[in-house]
Each structure stands twice: as structure tokens, then as C-alpha cells.
N, C-alpha and C positions, 0 to 999 in steps of 0.2 A: 341687906345692910352693905353700904359701900365700904370698900377697902381703901379708898383714897383718904389721904390726910394732907396737911399743909406741906409736908416734906415728901410724901409719897404720891407722885402724880401719874404713875402708870402701874396698873395691876392686871394680871392675866389670871384666868381660871381654867382648870381642867374640867373634864366631863363630870367629875364628882363634886365640883364646887370648891376644890382646894385652891387657895389663892397663891400666886407666885409674883415675885417682883424681880426686875433686873438688879443685880448686885455688883458692887465694885470688887475688883481684884487688886490686892495690895502686892506691890513689888518690893521684896525685902532689900534689894540692892539700891534702888533709886528712892524708895520711900513713897513713890507715887501710888495713888489709889484711883483706878479708872474702870469704867464699864468696858467690857470686851465683846466685840462683834466678830462673828465668824464669817469671813468672805465666802461667797458661793464657790463650791468645789474645793475649799480648803479643808485640811485635817484639823484635829483639835490641838495641834501644836501651838504653844504660846506665841512663838515668833511670827505666826501667820495671822494672828488676831489683829483687828483694828481697835485701837484704844481711844476712848473719848470721855470727856467729863460732862457732856451735854446730854441730858435726858431726852431732849427733843430729837437728837440724832439717833438715839437708841430706839425711840418710838418709830421714827421714820424707817430704820433698818428692819424692824419687825413687821410693821403694818403696810409699808409701801414697797420695800425692796425684797421682802420675803426671806430675810436672813435670820440666822440663829444668834441668840445673845445668852450670855451666862446668867442663869436665873436660879432662884432658890425659893422654896415655899415659905410663906410668912410664918408658918408654924415651926420652921426649922427643917433640917435634913440636908441631903447632898446638894452640891452646886453642879449644874449640868447646862450644856448648851441646849436651849429649847427654841423652837420655831413656832410662831402662831399659825394655826391652821393645819399643823401636822398632827401626829397621833395624840399629842399631849394637850396642848392649849387650844381651847375651842371658843373662848369668849374673852372680852376685855372691858375695862373702863379706864378712861384717861381724862385728865383735866381739860376743861373747855378751851383753854389757851393752846393746848397741844392739838386738840381736834381742829380748831380753826386754822392753825398753821399748816396742818397736813391735809385739810379738806376731807376729813373722814368723820364718821359718827363718833360721839363721845362714848357711846356704849354700843357694843355689837356682840351678837351671839351666833356663831356658825351653826349651832345645833338646831336653831329654829328656822334656818334657811331651807325652804322646800327643795327636796331633791339633792341636798348637798352630798349625802352619802352616795347616791346613785351617780352623781356627777363625778365623784372620785373614782368609782368603778369604771365609768366611761374613759376617764383620763388614763387609767391604767392600761386600757386597750390601745391607746394611740401609739403609732410607730412613726418613723421618719417619713413614711409614704404619705400619711395624712397631713403632717406638718408641711411637707414640701408642696402638697397640693394647695393648702391654704396660702402659702407664700406665693405660689403662682397666681392664685385667685386675686391676691392683693396687687400683684403686678398688672393683671389684666384690668381690674377695676380702677386702679389708681388709689393712692393712699387715702386721700380725702373721702372718696366714696366707700372704700373698704371700712374705714373707721365709723363714718356716719351711719352706715347701714344698720349697725347693731348698737349704736349709741356710745361708742368708745371715744375718748379724747386722745390726742397725740400723747404718747406715753413718755416716761423717763427711761424705760428699759427697752432695748431693741435686740433683735437677733442680728448678730454680726454677719455682714455680707462681704463679698470680695471687692465690692466697689468702694469708692471713697466715702460715701455717706450711707448710713444705715437706712433701710427702707421697709423693714418688716417689723411691726410692733409686736412685742413678745406676747403679752396677755391676749390681745385681740386675735393673734394668729392661732393660739391654742384653742380659744373659744370657737373660731371658725373651723378649725380642723375636725371638730366633733361631727360636722355634717358629712365627712367622708367615711365615717364608720358605717357598717351595714345598717340601713334604715335610721341613720342618725340625723341630727340637725344642729346647725350652729346656734350658740347661745348668745343672747344680748349681754351688754355690760351689766345690767341689773340682775339678770338671771344667773350669770356665771359666779357661783358661790356667793350669791346674795350681794353682788356689787364688789366683792373682794376677789379672792382667788389668785392674787399676785404670787404668793409663795408656792401654791400648787402648780401654777403655770410655769414659773421659772424653774422649779425643781424638775418638772417633767422634761423641759427643754434641755436642761443640763444632763439629765439621765440619758437622753437620746444623743448626746454628743454635740449639741449646739453651743456656741460661745455667745454670751450675752454682753451687751454694752450697757454699762450702768450710767447714772446721771452725769458723772463728770466727763463721759465720753460722748455725750449727745449734744451736738451744737445746733440741731435743727429746731425751727420754731414749732410751737404747740398749736395743734388744731383743736377745734371746739366742738363738742358733741351737743346735740339738741338737749339732752338731759341736763348737762352742765350749764348751758346758757339759760334754759328756763328756770333752773334753780337760782341762778344769779338774778334773774328778773323778779322772782318771788322775794328774794332778799332786798332788792331795790324797792319793791312795793312796801315792805315793812319799814324801810328807811324813810320813804315818803310820808307814811302815816303814823309811824311810831318812833322814828328816830333811831332804829337799830342800826348797828354797824356804821355809825356816823363818822367814826375816825377814818374809815376807808373811803366812803362815798363823798364826804365833805372835801377830801383832798382833790377830787377831780373837778369840783365846781360845776357851773352850768354849762352844758354842751353848746357848741356853736353851729357845727356844720352837719355832723353825721349821727344818725340814729339807726337802730336796728329794730325790725318788726318782729314781734313775738309770733310763734307758730300756734299759739293758743288764743282763744277768744277772751280778751280782757277788756276792762273798762278803758284802759289806755294801752294801746298795743305797741307803742314806740318807746324805746329806752336808749339812753346815751351809750355809745359804743365803748368808750374808754372805761366807764364805770363797770360795765358788764364784764369786759375782758379782765379788768383788774380783779374783780371778785372771783372769776373762774381760776385765775392764776395766783390768787392770794398775794398780790403785789400792788404797790402804788407806782412802780416804775413802768408806766405805760405812756408811750409817746407816739406821735405821728398819726397818719391816717392811711391814705393809699400809697404813700411815698416809699414804702419798703415792705417786703414780704411779712415781716414781723409786726407791722402796724396793726392796731386793733381792727380797723375797717377791713384791711386785706384779709386778716384771719377769719373774721366773721363771714365775709363774702365767699372766701374759698371753702368754708365749711358748710355752705348751702343756705345762708341766711340772706334776707333781702335788706339792703341798706337804703334808708329813706331819709327825708328831711323831717322837720318837726311836725309837718302836716301829713305825714305818712304817704308822701309821694315818692315813688322810686327814683333813685339817683343813678344816672348812667355811669358805669364804672369806666376808668381810664383804660386805654389800650396798652397794657404793659405785659411783658412775658410771664410774670409771676401771678397775674390776675386770672382766675379761672373763668373760662368762657365756653360758649358753644354747648354741645350736647351734654358734656359732663356736668356743667352748671345746671342745665335744665333738669337732669335726673336727680341731682342732690336736692334742689328746691322742691321738686315734686314729692320726694320722699319726706322732707322735713315739714312741708306745709299741707300735705294732703294725706299721704299714706300713714305716717306715724300718728297724727292726731286722730285719724279714724280708728286705728288700732287701739289707741289709748282710751277711746270712748266705746270700745267693744262693738264697733260697727261690723256688720257682716260684709258690706261692700262699700266702695267709694268710687265716685265718678269725678273725672277731671275734664273740664272744658278747656280746649286749647287756648281760647281767648283769655281765660283767667290766668294761665301761665304767662302768656304774652304780656298782659298788663302788669303782673307782679314783677316781672323781670325787665320791664320797659323795653320789650322787643318789638320791632316792627317788621312786617313781611317775613315772619319767621315760622309761619304755620307748617311748612313742609319739614323743617328741622325739628320742631316740637313734636309733630306726629311721629316722626321717625324715632325720636328719643323715647317717647312714651310707649310706642308699640314694639320696641326692640327687645331682644333677649337680654341685653346688658342691664336694662332697667328691671326686668323681671328677676334677674339674679340679684341685683342690688337690693330691691325692695322685698325679695322673697315672696313673689306673687306668681300666679299662673298667667298664661297669656290672656290679655283683656279682650272684651268685646268692644266694638266701636261703631259709631253711627256713620252713615254716609252723608255727604261726600267726605272722602279722606284722601289727601289732606285738605283741611279747611279750618278756618278759625272757629267754626261751629262744631267741629268734630268733638264727640264726647267719648272718652275712654273709661270703661267701667271695669274695676278690679274686684274680684272676690277675695275677701280677707278671711284668715283664720286666726283665732287668738293663739297666744303662746301655748295655752293648755291644750288647744286642739291640734297643734302641730305634732307630727309623728315623732315618737321617741322609741328607743330600742326597748320594747317590751315583748313579753311572750305573745301577746295578741297581734303584734304588728310584724313579727318575723315570718319568713316564708314557711308555709306548711311543709311537712315532710312529704316526699314523693317516693314511689317505688324506685329502687335502684336501677340506673340505666347502664347497660353495657353495650356500647354502640361502636361499630367500625364503619367508617366512611371510606369507600374504595372507588377507584376509577382511574382512567388514564391521567397523565400529567396535565396540569392546567385546567382542570374542571372545577376549580373553586373549593377544593377541600379545606384550604387554610381559612378562607373566609367563613365557610360553613361551620368549621370547628369552633371558631371564636363565637359565632352566633349561638351555637348549641350550648357552649359553656356558659355564656351569659344567661341563656334561657333556663338552664338547669339551676344556676345559682340564684337568680332573681325573679324567675317566674315568667309565664307566658306574656303577661301584660307588658312588662318592661321590654321583652325581646321583640314583640310585635312592633313597638314604636321605633326599633332600631333596624328594621328591614330596609333594603334598597341601597343602591350605590350612593345616593345622596346622604345617607346616614352612616356610611362606613366609618368616617372619622369619629363620630359619636360612639359607635359600637366599639371601636378599638380603644377609645378612651375608657369606656366602662370596663372593657376586658382587662386593660392594664391596671386599673384600680383594683380589680379583684385579684390579679396576680400579686400586686403589692401587698394586699391584705392576706396573702397566702391562702385564699379561697380556691385559686386555680394553680396547679403545678403542671409543668411541661417537661417532658423527657423524650429524647430521640433514641430509638433502639438501633443497634448496630451489631455486626457479626460477633464482636468480642464482648458484648454486654453479658454481665454475669449476675447471679443471685446476690453476691456480695455488694454489688453496686446498686441494685434495684431494691432489695429488701433490707438486709443488714449484713455487716461483715465485721472484721476485726481490724483495728488500726493501732500501730505502735505509738505510744506517747512516752516522753521522757519521765524517768522516775525522780523528779525533782522533789516530790513530796509523797509521803505515804498516802495511799488512797483513802485511808481512814484517819484524817487529821494529821497534825504535825508530829513527826517522830524525831526529826533533827532539823536544824536550821541551816543545813548545807546541802548542796546538790548531791544526789546519788548517781552513780554511774549506771549505764544501761537503760533499758526501757521495758515497758510492760504493754501487753495487748489489751485494748478495751473495745467493747462493741460500739459500733457507730451505726446510725440509722441511714438507710437509703431513702430515695425519694418516695417510694411506695409506703414504707412504714411511717415516714414523716407526715405525709398528707393524711394517712389513715388515722394517726394519732391526733392531728389537728381536727379532723372531722369528728372523732369520738369525743374529744374534750369539748369541742364546740364552744370556744371562748366568746360567748355572747353575753350581753348584759343580763339576759334573762336567767342565766344559771352560773355566771362566773363566781357568784358568792358561794356557790355550793361546790366549788372546785378549789383545791389547793394550788398554789402557785408553783408550777414545776421548775421555775428558774431559781427559787429560793433554796437555801441549803438547810440541812437538818442536822442538829447537834443532839447527841445523847447526853443527858444530864442525870446524875445521881445525887439526890438530895439527902440521902442517908441510907442506913441499913434497916430495913423494915423489921428485922428480927430483934432489934434493940429498942427498948421502950423510948429512950431519950431521942433516938433517931426518928422513931415513928412520929413523935411530937414535932420534930423539925420538918419532916416531910409534910405533915398536916399544916404547919404554919406557912410553908411556901405555897401550897395549893390553895389555902384559904385566903391568902393575902396577895395572890398573883405575883409571886416572886420566885426567882431561882437564886440560890445562894451557895457559896463554897467557903471552906475554911482555909484552903491553900492560899498562900500569898502573905501570910503573917499579918502584922498590924500596920502594914504600909498602905497608905491611900494611893491607889494607882490612877486617880482621876486626871492627873496632870497630862497635858497634851503630848508630852514627849514619850509617854508610855504607849503611844500608838505603834511604836516599833519594838520588835522582839528584842533587838540588841539592847535597847534601853532598859527593858524589864530584866533581862539577863544581867546587865551591868549593875543595876540597883540591887538585885538579890545577892550578887557576889560580894557586895559590901557587907551584907548581913551574914552570908555564909561563903567564905572564900573557897571552900572545897566544892561548891555546887557546879554542875555541868549543865549543858543546854537541854539535857533530858530530865532535869529535876522537876518534879511535879509542881513545885512552887513557881517555876518559870513557865512550863508548858501549859498548865491549866490556867494560870493567870493570863497568859497570852490569849488562850482560847476564849475566856470569858470577857476580858477587857478589850482586846483589839480585833481578834479574828471574827468573833460573833458580831453581827450587825443588826440594827433595827430592821425588821421584816423577815429575818430568818426564822426557822421553826426549831422548837426544842421538843424532845420526847423524853419523858421522865421514866427512867428504868425502875423495874421492881425485880431486882436480881439481874441475872444475865440473859434471861429468856422470856421476860414479861415486861409490859409497859403499863403504866397506870394513868398517864396524862399526856396530852399533846397541846402545845400552845405556840403562839407567835410572839416573838420578841418585840416589845413596844417601847422600851426605854434604854438609854445609855447606861453604861456601868456607873455605879456609885458605891462609895464606901460609907457604911453606917457605923460611926464610931461608938454609938450607944447600943449597938446590937449585943445581945447576950451570947450569940453564937454566929459563926459564919458572916462576917461583916461585908464580904464582897458580893454585890448583888446586882440584879437587873430586874426590871419590870417585864411581866409577861401577861398576855391575854390568853387564858386557857380556852381552847376551842373544844376540847373533850377531856373528860376525866371520869374514871370509874375505879372505885376502891377495889373491886374484884380484879380489875386489869384485863388484859388480853395477851395473847401469845405474840412475842416478837417476830416469830417466823411468818406471821401473816403478811408482813410488809418488808421484812429484812432477813436475808438468809444467814448472815453470819452472827455468831454469838457475840453479845456485847463484851467489850473489854472492861476492865475494872477502873479505868480512868474516870474521875468525877465528871469531866466534860471533854468530849472530843467530837469532831465532825465525822459524820457517817460517809461512807463511799456512795456518792450520789448515783453512780451507775447501777447500784444494786437496789436502790429504793424502788419498791413497787407502789407507784403513786395511786394506781387504781385501788389497791387494797387499803392504802392510807385514807383515801376519800371515803371508802366504805366504813372504816373504823371511826373516822371523825364525824361524818355526816349521816351514817347509817343508811336507812332506806330513802333519805331525801336526795341522794345523789342522782342527777338526771342520767338515764340510761341511753345507750346508743340509739335505740329505736325511737327515742323521744326527741332526737336532735331537731333543731329548727333551722339551722344554717346548712345549706348545701355546699358541698365541695366537689371539685372536678379535677381529675387527673387526665391529662392529654398525653397520649403515647403516639408520637409521630413515627412513621415507618415501622409499624408494629410487626410487619411481616419479615423484617430483615434480621431479627434475632432468633436464637434458638429458644423457643418459648419454654420448653421443659427445663432448660438450663437456667433461665432467668427467674421463672416463677416457682419451680419445684413443686412442693406439696401444696403451696398456697393457691394454686389454680382452682382448687375445690372451693375455696372461700369466696371466690368471685360470684358464685351463683346467688341470685337475689334472695332465695329462701334460706340460704345458709349464712347470711350476714348477721352482724351483731344485733340481738334483740328480735330477730325474726323467728318463725316457728321452728325451723330446723337449724338453729344457730350452731356453728362449729367454732371452737377455739383450738388452736394448735400451739405447741410450745416451740419457740424459735430456737434454732440450734446453737447460736452464739451467746445471746443474752440470757437464754433459759427462761424467758418470760412468756406468759400466755399472750396470744395474739388472735384478733379477729378483725374482719373488715366491717366497718360500720355501714349501716344502711343509707346514710346520707352522703356517701362518697360515690360519685358517678364517674365512669371511665369512658373516654372517647378515644378510639384509635383511628389512625389513618393508614392507608396502604396504597401504594402506586401499583396498579395492575401491570404496568409496563415492566416492572422489576420482577414480579412473581405473581402467578395466577392464584386466585382465591382457592382453587381446587387443591393447591399444594400446602395450604395452611394446616397447622397442627389441628387434628380432629377435636381434641379436648377444648381448644380455644374456640373453634367454630361452634361447638355446642352451647357455649356460654355467652356468646355475643349475638346481637342483632346486626345484620349487614344491610347497609344502604348504598346503592350504587349511584355515583355521580358521573354522568356522561356529558359530553359537550352540549352546551345549550346555545343553539344558533339564534334564538330569539333576542339575546342580549347584544347581538352584533348589528352594526349599521349596514344598510344596503348601499351606502354611498359615502365613502371616505376618500376624498380627493379623486373622485371618479372611479373608485374601485368598489365593487360589490363584495365586501368582506364576508358577508354571510354565505354567498355562493362559493367564494374561494375556499373557505374552511369545509363546507359541505362536500365539495368536489374532492379535496385532499383526503378527507376521512373515508369517503366511499371507496377510493382507490386503495387506501391503507388496509381497510377491512377486507377487500378482495384479495390483496397480495399477502396479507399477514393474518390479522384477526382484529376483532372489535376492541380488544383490550389495549391496543397500541395506537388508538386514535390520538389526534391532537386536540387539546382542550381549548375552549373559547378564551381562557384567560390570557393566552398569548397575544390576542388582538383587542381586548377590551380597552386598553389604554391608548390605542391608536387614534390620533386626531387628524393626521395629515397623510398624504400619499407616501411621504418619506418615512413616517412611522411604520406603515404597513410593509414597506420594502425592507426596513431594518429588521422587523419581526421575522420576515421570511428568511432573510439572509443570515442573521445571527442566532436565531432560535429554532426555526422550523427545519431548515435544511440540515444543520448539525444533528438534530434529534432524529430525523429520518435516516441519516447515514449511520447513526448508532443502531437504530432498529434493524436495518438491513445488513448490518455487519460490513459496512463499507462497500456493499454491492451497489455501485452508482447507477447501474442500469435500472434497478428497481426504484431508486430515488427519482430518476428521470421519468419513469413510468408514472409515479405518483404525481409529479409536477406537470405531466403532460408533454414532456420533451421526448417524444418518440421518434423524432427525425422526419416525420411525415409533413409537418407544417412548420418546420424551422424551430430552433431552440428559443425558449422564453426565459428560463431561469438558469439552467446549466447546459453546457454543451460538451460534446466529445470530439476530440481531435485525434486523428490517427498518429501512431508513433512508428517511425521508420526503424527497421531492424538495424542493429549496429553493423558496421562494415565487416565483411567477411562472414556474415551469418545470414543465411537465406531465410526469407520470411516463412517458407514452408516448415522450417525446422522448429518454429515457435508455435505452431498450431494456429489458433484463431488470431485474428487481427488484434493488435494491442492498441488501447486508447488511453488518452489522458483526459480526465474530467475536470472541467473548470466551472466555477460559479461566475456567471456573467456580471460585468460591472454595472449594467443597467437591465432591469427586468422588464418583461413585456406582459402586462396584465390585460391584454386585449380580450382574452377569453372571459375575463371577469369584469368587463366594463359595466359600470352602473347605467341603468336605463334612465 
């Protein structure tokens, strides 16, 4: 049954089918009654709200801009700011006149959108790293291609950039960012929350600290997606045969010059440009053609559509700077007219003949450009296809490119079956002389351990180095790889955990006073090893994130009553059965007004009622905790006395005052995640006895999240040995620190069979946090050591037993035999042979010193500024040995360094000084004749 009436044109529904409507708020001073819209990022304060009398603007705010509006259930109850698509409102129905004005469906239900819940889980995993990667992708593809690829139109809301004009569309950027999650993929406009998702995208961006530009700040023209244009063409067909939307289409009359070709097979494939763009933009104010960027013909052309005459013959576009041309246009048209229709028809593959593209775009002698565009990586990225097969000759007008397609359902999503399978823990140390490629090998090993052999094999070789480092940096940004360098003063407190002073501005357990306290307290903080171990153990993948509590959320202790009193037992039961928390503190005052976000306002209001009240009064402190400090998304634990709990839930609603309540009118909605009338011990997850306060915030540093997971989810919590995402800790210069001092007792936990979930699992209690700790099996450790600094024989014996060692020595095969006439391979081989003879094999020179040399000058610089200083360090400034390594023995003249005799000072006989004194000089020009290329 519809909730719409002649007066009520907008109705929202929650998951239980309860109907809500936007309500007006009356101002007693002005007498004005208006709807109130909460701007993005604003508090609930009345002076920050946007007021409007127009219900269309209210609908636009909720359905397009993703903003919250003051709403109330039709059946009565509290008035709260609610947002469509958030925890509360999941469906709506609006009048057709509003649906037409906003270009949205008149009825929509998020709960029937496939995957909407899992999409929200994925959205929760996004960080700034994935968003920034998507923004960079937009820059590389160009805005038109970025939007067209997934069927997005040019939006009204943008991510603010440092330039003069915005260039990153908010919703499309978030949808694209999902592909940068482990095994993730970008979502199309239709897939992303069923064609909606504005509020979810905007909220996520603002949570991550991005500033958004709303419609009044967007001066740029709108681009047109294939879906929007084809929908307009469907509407024009209904107008042709049934007269629908005649008020809009009659306005444009009969077209004269320009038509647009449909990307679908239709009885009539050409449509008037102005009418189509007018329908997409819901406006009659459409003018011009090619003469300006905002003209309908320019917009359609730049969005990848073919402009034709009434006989479907392509029209040559004018040569203007704002008209898309070249490879970018070829790629967009190939996507719109070949790839997208084939996917729409569930085809497994599609073939594109170069001559078909040339004819469609009215291009002549363009076969090389078309072949380059269709065969390049940029088009594969845009169309989300793998490299195509093609016929010979290439390039030619007869060349055929064939692409294998996968349906949206076939494309990889983050599921248990697609994640990397667990592997045996790796403890590896790469050692060798300087310059032997340890840094590159470490990056490759880390990617291999995180993403598997198949991915790593595709990133081998110098020509793939950039791609490897890009994948490596992405894993670092996702906190799958952590890097630390050991040094002589490295300590346990830095690497594992230590204590850090923090100001005592607030009691660790909730609010005790609203003024700063003097002094500080010591709190445990995690070092890099504990942090990466925890990330690996929690393993925040889509496959199991639903079975893990959010460690960033706060936990509030709530007492609903005294279980020993019958009346209170009924109140406790009422809260648990009706998904509510409720308190009686705060009197009969409705604290819903926005100004009560502030503690000072609550305190001032209560002092009017009780002039003797202080800031420690329960009516102030508890009201503040429930009304303002507690936020949607926080957790609550319902106490049963001071040492037991009987329920655990997540806050899902804002504070409201129920004036009809028989008791405790101050309330919030909660989703109970666990409840048990028998309860369980508080000490399982929290060491301190509960205080008697009705509501207060627990000390987050004392919460044992592992134990809470076990309480809430029981045996369904994924264990460490079942982890599917692999993590890597890289320890550079692992031999430079005192291993016993840095690792302490935890060195035992590094052994593979003693990892979390393994047969001989060991857990230890950490000395500062007093929490149990184990190393998960999906954490791999890679160390590097420079043998020129310290021999492997001098390493801590306990460390040597627990690691596999792989030696990396100079690789002469990667060096050229002719760089500017110099045989670099022979040069390095000769130097290393002499170093090994005079010193040892662990002090050789690595090939990396010469791999970047392209000219004779490069080789000379490498020897002058890198090799000679390193040799001088090896031989402790004994330049005679440096000369011996370089072949400057004096028998055949000096090539690299030369010795000049020093005369004794006046009055001092040479014999008094013993041996002859010499001054060693590096020559200004080197002689490489010994290493001349053949």
C-alpha cells in the first residue's frame, strides 16, 4: 500500500517497513516552518542547517546529494536527521513529478539490490590510497573515458582539487577505487548500489578527509553516459509512437542538421541531438551545436557517440580545441559501439574490424592510429579487457581485433574462493655484497608472497621493474607490506611495543570532568612488528570482515537496570527485546536539539533546572555520554552487575526523546549482535571492574578485541591459521641491531611451527599491555643484510636457526660488453677478482653500480663517485691496495689513480721519516684501455 497522498509526495521506509516523511521545523521566534537539511560534515546544530520550503529540494538532498533531513515516522515518534541508504532508510517512493525532475526511479528499494550489503563492506575497507589511485587513473584516462568506461555521467558532486576546476567525479571515483582492493574490481554505474550509492560514496570520501564540491560550485559541462543516452532514445521512441513526454520533446521541434547514432540495433538508429541531451539533462534550455563545449553535439561527440545526418552518414567534426579527436575518441567509440553492446548481449567475445571504426568515425588513412588505439594497454584498461588477438597484416584496414569478454558476474570479486591461499610462513634473509640487487629482489619476493607466484612471474625482468614497484607500493599503501630498518640503537619498545606518555585531558574511562587535568599517563603503543602481526591476524578481507568487530569503534558500558529488582528486570527485557538502550538521567528535557551536541550546553540547560549542579552531576555526564559522545557505529555492552555482561550491540540510531515512554525516555536504537540471559564474565574481555555509572566509555587500550570477537561470534571467528591474505614485514639491515635486545622472548614465536594456529602454537603475554600475543602464520618476514658490514658468521645463532639464507652475489650476465667502447662486464669481473684476492668474497662490488650506465661518461662516473670511495672504505684508506684493485701498480702507467711523491719538509731528512711518502690522486680522466670492448 502506497504511503503517498496528494499532500505527501515523499515517503521513506526502513528495513521493517516503517514509513517516514520529511517534516517541517517551526521557529518560535520567526514563526516560519521549513524543512531542515543537514550539510555534509555539519553537526546537528540548528544554525548549520539549510532551510527550504520546497519538497523537491528535500528529495534532491536525500536522493542525489546524500544529505540528511529531519524526518519522523508516520506513526509518530521522535524527529531525527536521517539519510537515505544509511543504517535506517532503505527504500522510498516519490511522486512521478519529483522522479522526473530528479531523473531517478519513482520507487526504489536498496535491499533488493544484489550485493548491496557486500558493497558496503568493501566500501568500509577503502582508504585514501585506493581513492588516490582511482583519481590518478582518471587523470591518465581523461575524464570522458573514465566516466564512459563504467557508464557514469558527468556528476554534480566532485572531489575538490588544488586546481581551478574540479576534475575527479566523486561517485565514479569511489566505484573505481574498489578495483584497488585486494582481488577487487571497479563497479559500473548500474552495479554501484543499484544505480544509487551517492550518499555512501560521499560519506566515505568525507570520512577519509576529502572536501566535496556540491552543485553550486560545479561550473563544468555535463558529459553523457551510454546508459543515459540510450534511455533518452527509448523515451524518444515512446514519444514517436505514443506521444509520451510530448511537453519536452515538442519544444525542440524537427531537427535540421545533427543527429546521433544509437549504439543498439534499432528500427531507426538516428535521433535528434538536442532532444536527446535535453532529456538526459531534464531541461529545455539546450542551444547550439558544435559552437561551444556545452553544445549538445559537442557533448555527445566528446562522450564517444557518432554524430550523423538524417541518413545516418557520419559528419566530419570541426577542428576545435574542445572537440575530442585522435586515439581518445577511437577508444571511446569502440567501447560504446562494440564492447558495451556485446557485454549487454552476454557475448563471450567481440571482434572489431579496423575499417568499421574508420567508416563510423569518417576517418581516412587512419589504420595505424586505429590499430595502435585498439591494441594498446590504455584501451584494455578503459574497456576492462585482456590483451586482444589480432589478424595479420597489422596495421591494416582489414586487421581484426578480437577481445574475450567476461560478464559482470564472472569478474573477480573479493570472496573466500578468490583470495590467495595460505602458504607456509617464510623467514628469509637475503645477504650479499652491496649493489647485488637485494632491494629489487626484496620487492619481488614481497609481491610474490602477498599475491602469489603467477602474479610475480609476470613482473620479472628490468622492463617490468616499474610495474613491480607500482604493485609493491600499492601493497604498502594497503598495509600488506611493512618496512623497517634496523640500527644499533633499535629496541624492543620500538619494534614490538612500549609505553608512551599521553596528556591526562580526559579520564581513560569516559568523561570525569570537562576541564583539562595536569600531568600525563603512560599508555602502551604498538611497534611495527606488533602492528603488522595484528593486521595479518585480523586479516580485514571481505571474506571475514563481517566476523570481526571494528577495532576503531569505541565501546560504551550501559546499565539498563538492576537485575535484582523485578521492575528493572522488565526494563532490561524491554530494551533487549526492542533493540533499545534507555536511561532515566536527564529529567524530562528533550535533548534532541542540535545545540546539545556540546557539553557546555547540556550543563547550562541542567543548571537552569538545578542551580546547584556541577559538571560531575550524573544528569549532565550521563546525558552527554548518551546524547553527544556516543555515535552511530559505536558499540555498547550491557552490564549485569559489575562483573558480568549479558548483551553486546552496535549503535544504529541517533538520540531521541520518547515523551510517551512509561520510563527512561532518553533512548537510542541498537542492533544486538549478541545476547545471553545467562551472561558471561566481564573479565574475559575487560580487566577493570565496571563502574556504577549508567553509561560511560570504556578504556579502549584495555579492551581485548580477540576475546570480544569470541564472545560475540563464538566459533565462527576466523582463526589465524585460516587467513587468506598474506602480509610481509621487510627488515632492512637486519644484522645491524642487537637481535636479543630487539626481539627478546618473541624470537621463539618466529618459528613456522609455533605460529598462530600451527601444531606447536605459542602465545606469550606482552610485558607492557599484558595482552596475549602470537605471530600469525600468514605473516612472512624478509630480512636483508650487507655482508660488507658484517659477516653472516657473526649473526645471532638463534636468528640463524630460524631463517633461511639466500646469497646474492654480483651477476655479470646483466652487464653489457660494450658501453661506449668499455667492456663493463670484464671491468667488474677484474675488480672483484682482485678484491677477493686482497680481502674476501664478501666485499665484492655489486653489478647494480653499473646496470644504469648507458654511456662512457656514466661508467666513468660510477667508478669515480661510487666504486673508488667504496674501495677506499674497504681497505681503510690504504690507497696502495685500492691501486692494486684498479690495476694501477706503476708498471704500465696509472689508469685511475696515481701516486706522487711528497718531499720532506725543510730541515727534516727523508731518512728520518722511514718509507717514501706519497700523495694519492684520482685522475681527471680515466684510461679504460685494459677493458676495451672487442
